[in-house]
Backbone as a printed PyTorch tensor [residue, N CA C, xyz], in Angstrom:
tensor([[[211.1510,  59.1310,  58.7410],
         [209.8270,  58.8270,  58.2370],
         [209.7060,  57.3270,  58.0200]],

        [[208.5400,  56.7830,  58.3040],
         [208.2640,  55.3730,  58.0800],
         [207.1260,  55.2250,  57.0900]],

        [[207.1380,  54.1310,  56.3740],
         [206.0520,  53.8040,  55.4580],
         [205.2790,  52.6420,  56.0390]],

        [[203.9720,  52.7680,  56.0390],
         [203.1020,  51.7250,  56.5680],
         [202.0720,  51.4040,  55.5030]],

        [[201.9890,  50.1480,  55.1300],
         [200.9960,  49.7250,  54.1370],
         [199.8870,  48.9870,  54.8550]],

        [[198.6570,  49.4470,  54.6620],
         [197.5100,  48.7870,  55.2870],
         [196.4530,  48.5160,  54.2290]],

        [[195.7050,  47.4600,  54.4160],
         [194.5770,  47.1590,  53.5380],
         [193.3160,  47.5000,  54.3050]],

        [[192.4870,  48.3100,  53.6690],
         [191.2780,  48.8040,  54.3180],
         [190.0710,  48.3190,  53.5260]],

        [[189.0370,  47.8220,  54.2140],
         [187.8230,  47.4400,  53.5040],
         [187.2680,  48.6360,  52.7090]],

        [[186.7490,  48.3580,  51.5620],
         [186.2540,  49.4010,  50.6470],
         [185.3090,  50.3720,  51.3480]],

        [[184.4510,  49.8610,  52.2010],
         [183.4520,  50.7260,  52.8470],
         [184.0350,  51.5520,  54.0050]],

        [[185.2870,  51.3460,  54.3640],
         [185.9180,  52.0890,  55.4620],
         [187.0190,  53.0370,  54.9730]],

        [[187.2920,  53.0420,  53.6800],
         [188.3990,  53.8310,  53.1350],
         [188.2700,  55.3100,  53.4640]],

        [[187.1120,  55.8760,  53.2310],
         [186.9180,  57.3050,  53.4670],
         [187.1670,  57.6460,  54.9300]],

        [[186.6380,  56.8490,  55.8330],
         [186.8050,  57.0710,  57.2690],
         [188.2790,  57.0320,  57.6720]],

        [[189.0150,  56.0360,  57.1830],
         [190.4240,  55.8930,  57.5290],
         [191.2330,  57.0630,  56.9650]],

        [[190.9460,  57.4560,  55.7170],
         [191.6540,  58.5900,  55.1160],
         [191.4430,  59.8610,  55.9250]],

        [[190.2090,  60.1230,  56.3170],
         [189.9100,  61.3240,  57.1040],
         [190.6440,  61.2990,  58.4450]],

        [[190.6640,  60.1450,  59.0830],
         [191.3530,  60.0070,  60.3600],
         [192.8510,  60.2700,  60.2100]],

        [[193.4700,  59.6790,  59.1950],
         [194.8980,  59.8620,  58.9790],
         [195.2320,  61.3090,  58.6310]],

        [[194.3940,  61.9410,  57.8210],
         [194.6100,  63.3570,  57.4920],
         [194.5420,  64.2070,  58.7500]],

        [[193.6250,  63.8870,  59.6400],
         [193.4900,  64.6180,  60.9070],
         [194.7670,  64.5010,  61.7400]],

        [[195.4450,  63.3730,  61.6170],
         [196.6980,  63.1550,  62.3370],
         [197.8990,  63.7610,  61.6130]],

        [[197.6760,  64.2860,  60.4120],
         [198.7680,  64.8720,  59.6370],
         [199.5970,  63.8590,  58.8810]],

        [[199.0160,  62.7060,  58.6020],
         [199.7100,  61.6390,  57.8880],
         [199.5180,  61.8330,  56.3870]],

        [[200.6140,  61.7190,  55.6350],
         [200.5450,  61.7930,  54.1740],
         [199.9600,  60.4860,  53.6540]],

        [[199.0040,  60.6020,  52.7440],
         [198.3150,  59.4210,  52.2290],
         [198.5830,  59.2830,  50.7350]],

        [[199.0170,  58.0950,  50.3530],
         [199.1660,  57.7560,  48.9390],
         [198.4100,  56.4550,  48.7260]],

        [[197.4520,  56.4750,  47.8390],
         [196.6500,  55.2840,  47.5710],
         [197.3850,  54.4390,  46.5390]],

        [[197.5970,  53.1770,  46.8900],
         [198.2700,  52.2350,  46.0050],
         [197.2270,  51.2620,  45.4790]],

        [[197.0500,  51.2550,  44.1900],
         [196.0830,  50.3410,  43.5780],
         [196.7400,  48.9830,  43.3920]],

        [[195.9720,  47.9430,  43.6340],
         [196.4820,  46.5880,  43.4440],
         [196.5180,  46.2680,  41.9590]],

        [[197.5820,  45.6140,  41.5570],
         [197.7330,  45.2140,  40.1620],
         [197.3250,  43.7480,  40.0380]],

        [[196.2020,  43.5220,  39.4070],
         [195.7070,  42.1510,  39.2420],
         [195.9830,  41.6120,  37.8410]],

        [[196.8660,  42.2860,  37.1070],
         [197.2080,  41.8480,  35.7610],
         [198.2590,  40.7480,  35.8530]],

        [[198.0240,  39.6120,  35.2080],
         [199.0120,  38.5320,  35.2650],
         [200.3140,  38.9360,  34.5620]],

        [[201.4420,  38.4420,  35.0760],
         [202.7240,  38.7390,  34.4410],
         [202.9190,  37.8420,  33.2160]],

        [[204.0110,  38.0630,  32.5000],
         [204.2650,  37.3500,  31.2430],
         [204.3350,  35.8320,  31.4410]],

        [[204.9650,  35.3740,  32.5210],
         [205.0700,  33.9280,  32.7680],
         [203.6980,  33.3030,  33.0030]],

        [[202.8400,  34.0130,  33.7360],
         [201.4950,  33.4950,  34.0100],
         [200.6770,  33.4350,  32.7270]],

        [[200.7690,  34.4620,  31.9070],
         [200.0380,  34.4860,  30.6320],
         [200.5040,  33.3420,  29.7430]],

        [[201.8120,  33.1140,  29.7030],
         [202.3620,  32.0150,  28.8990],
         [201.8060,  30.6730,  29.3850]],

        [[201.7710,  30.4810,  30.7010],
         [201.2590,  29.2300,  31.2690],
         [199.7800,  29.0530,  30.9470]],

        [[198.9980,  30.1320,  31.0240],
         [197.5640,  30.0390,  30.7020],
         [197.3690,  29.7010,  29.2310]],

        [[198.1910,  30.2930,  28.3680],
         [198.0950,  30.0000,  26.9280],
         [198.4330,  28.5430,  26.6370]],

        [[199.4360,  28.0110,  27.3410],
         [199.7970,  26.6020,  27.1650],
         [198.6390,  25.6930,  27.5690]],

        [[197.9740,  26.0240,  28.6590],
         [196.8340,  25.2110,  29.1020],
         [195.6910,  25.2800,  28.1020]],

        [[195.4330,  26.4710,  27.5870],
         [194.3640,  26.6260,  26.5840],
         [194.6650,  25.8250,  25.3280]],

        [[195.9520,  25.6690,  25.0130],
         [196.3620,  24.9130,  23.8290],
         [196.4050,  23.4120,  24.1000]],

        [[196.0170,  22.9950,  25.2990],
         [195.9750,  21.5730,  25.6300],
         [197.3150,  20.9800,  26.0000]],

        [[198.2820,  21.8090,  26.3670],
         [199.6210,  21.3220,  26.6840],
         [199.8200,  21.0500,  28.1750]],

        [[198.7570,  21.1300,  28.9490],
         [198.8690,  20.8820,  30.3850],
         [198.9920,  19.4000,  30.6850]],

        [[199.4590,  19.0960,  31.8810],
         [199.5770,  17.7000,  32.3050],
         [198.4950,  17.4120,  33.3330]],

        [[197.9130,  16.2160,  33.2520],
         [196.8880,  15.8080,  34.2010],
         [197.4450,  14.6970,  35.0820]],

        [[197.0200,  14.7140,  36.3330],
         [197.4500,  13.7050,  37.2900],
         [196.2210,  13.0680,  37.9210]],

        [[196.3580,  11.8020,  38.2930],
         [195.2430,  11.0880,  38.9100],
         [194.9100,  11.6470,  40.2860]],

        [[195.9730,  12.0610,  41.0080],
         [195.7740,  12.5650,  42.3590],
         [196.9520,  13.4570,  42.7530]],

        [[196.8590,  14.0520,  43.9080],
         [197.8950,  14.9680,  44.3860],
         [199.2150,  14.2360,  44.6080]],

        [[199.1370,  13.0150,  45.0820],
         [200.3620,  12.2420,  45.3270],
         [201.1590,  12.0700,  44.0400]],

        [[200.4920,  11.7430,  42.9430],
         [201.1690,  11.6080,  41.6540],
         [201.8050,  12.9290,  41.2190]],

        [[201.1040,  14.0170,  41.4510],
         [201.6330,  15.3360,  41.1200],
         [202.9280,  15.6000,  41.8850]],

        [[202.9060,  15.3920,  43.1930],
         [204.0920,  15.6640,  43.9930],
         [205.2340,  14.7030,  43.6630]],

        [[204.9130,  13.4760,  43.3170],
         [205.9710,  12.5390,  42.9200],
         [206.6470,  13.0080,  41.6480]],

        [[205.9020,  13.6270,  40.7550],
         [206.4660,  14.1560,  39.5130],
         [207.3460,  15.3740,  39.8000]],

        [[206.9540,  16.1910,  40.7580],
         [207.7060,  17.4020,  41.0850],
         [209.0090,  17.0590,  41.7800]],

        [[208.9820,  16.1060,  42.7110],
         [210.1690,  15.7960,  43.5130],
         [210.8900,  14.6200,  42.9910]]])
């Protein structure tokens, strides 16, 4: 057995499901998780608290990173 993950436009979901069922394919709908993880939440909280760093331009940003 193989697993295939496909993204289907919202307005085509019903059509694709019916087609796959006709072929005898088992369908499991996987919902996307758009909830930020703990590290992302921490970073957003730091920015809200004014702890972010500002750069004049992208070059300055990359010079700081490297």
